[in-house]
C-alpha positions as CSV (number, residue, x, y, z in Angstrom):
1,M,10.9,-0.1,-2.6
2,T,12.0,3.2,-4.2
3,R,9.6,6.1,-4.7
4,R,9.6,5.4,-8.4
5,D,8.5,1.8,-7.9
6,A,5.6,3.0,-5.7
7,S,3.9,4.9,-8.6
8,P,0.2,4.2,-9.1
9,A,0.8,3.5,-12.8
10,R,3.2,0.8,-12.0
11,D,0.7,-0.8,-9.6
12,R,-2.2,-0.7,-12.1
13,P,-1.3,-4.1,-13.8
14,R,-1.3,-5.8,-10.4
15,R,-4.7,-4.4,-9.5
16,S,-6.1,-5.4,-12.9
17,A,-4.7,-8.9,-12.6
18,A,-6.3,-9.3,-9.1
19,R,-9.7,-8.1,-10.4
20,A,-9.5,-10.5,-13.4
21,R,-8.7,-13.5,-11.1
22,R,-11.8,-12.6,-9.0
23,L,-13.9,-12.6,-12.2
24,R,-12.3,-15.9,-13.4
25,Y,-11.1,-14.1,-16.5
26,N,-8.5,-16.0,-18.6
27,A,-6.2,-15.0,-21.4
28,D,-3.7,-17.0,-23.4
29,I,-0.7,-15.5,-25.2
30,T,-1.1,-16.3,-28.9
31,E,1.9,-14.4,-30.3
32,V,4.9,-12.5,-29.3
33,A,7.0,-10.5,-31.9
34,A,9.9,-8.1,-31.3
35,G,9.9,-4.9,-33.4
36,S,12.0,-1.8,-33.7
37,R,10.0,0.1,-31.1
38,G,8.8,-2.7,-28.8
39,L,7.0,-6.0,-28.4
40,L,3.7,-7.1,-29.9
41,C,1.8,-9.6,-27.8
42,G,-1.4,-11.3,-29.1
43,L,-3.9,-12.4,-26.5
44,A,-7.1,-14.5,-26.6
45,E,-9.4,-13.4,-23.8
46,R,-12.0,-15.7,-22.3
47,W,-14.7,-14.6,-19.9
48,P,-17.0,-16.9,-17.8
49,A,-20.7,-16.7,-18.5
50,S,-21.2,-14.9,-15.2
51,A,-19.2,-11.9,-16.4
52,T,-22.2,-10.1,-18.0
53,G,-21.4,-7.7,-20.7
54,R,-18.0,-9.3,-21.5
55,Q,-17.3,-11.2,-24.7
56,D,-14.4,-13.5,-25.6
57,R,-12.1,-11.7,-28.0
58,E,-8.7,-11.5,-29.6
59,L,-6.6,-8.4,-28.8
60,F,-3.1,-7.1,-28.9
61,H,-0.8,-5.3,-26.5
62,V,2.2,-3.3,-27.6
63,Y,4.9,-2.9,-25.0
64,L,6.9,0.2,-26.0
65,V,10.5,0.0,-24.8
66,R,12.7,3.0,-23.9
67,D,16.2,2.6,-22.4
68,G,15.7,-1.1,-22.2
69,R,12.5,-0.9,-20.1
70,I,8.9,-1.1,-20.8
71,A,7.7,2.6,-20.9
72,E,4.1,2.2,-22.1
73,I,1.6,-0.5,-22.7
74,E,-0.9,0.2,-25.5
75,P,-4.0,-2.0,-26.3
76,Y,-5.1,-2.7,-29.8
77,D,-8.1,-4.5,-31.4
78,D,-6.4,-4.7,-34.8
79,R,-3.2,-6.7,-35.3
80,A,-1.9,-4.6,-38.2
81,A,-2.2,-1.4,-36.2
82,A,-0.4,-3.1,-33.2
83,A,2.4,-4.3,-35.5
84,R,2.9,-0.9,-36.9
85,A,3.0,0.7,-33.4
86,A,5.6,-1.9,-32.3
87,G,7.7,-1.6,-35.5
88,V,7.1,-5.2,-36.5
89,A,7.7,-5.8,-40.2
């Protein structure tokens, strides 16, 4: 593993996924669209009843790509805003 690969920001998705598995969180990918600045990914989140304060919802992630690699991941509640950020027509 290189020093760059050991960055805390690169490990954040793994830690988030482990926490979600413990809570029995589930998400389905509802859409993927390529745009001029990155990828738009639609997600349908489902939480168990035991996850107090959490509600099922639809959200969108935009994966901004630079030099052929994902450089940033941005969450959005609104599809139109996410599509604009990804450059999806």
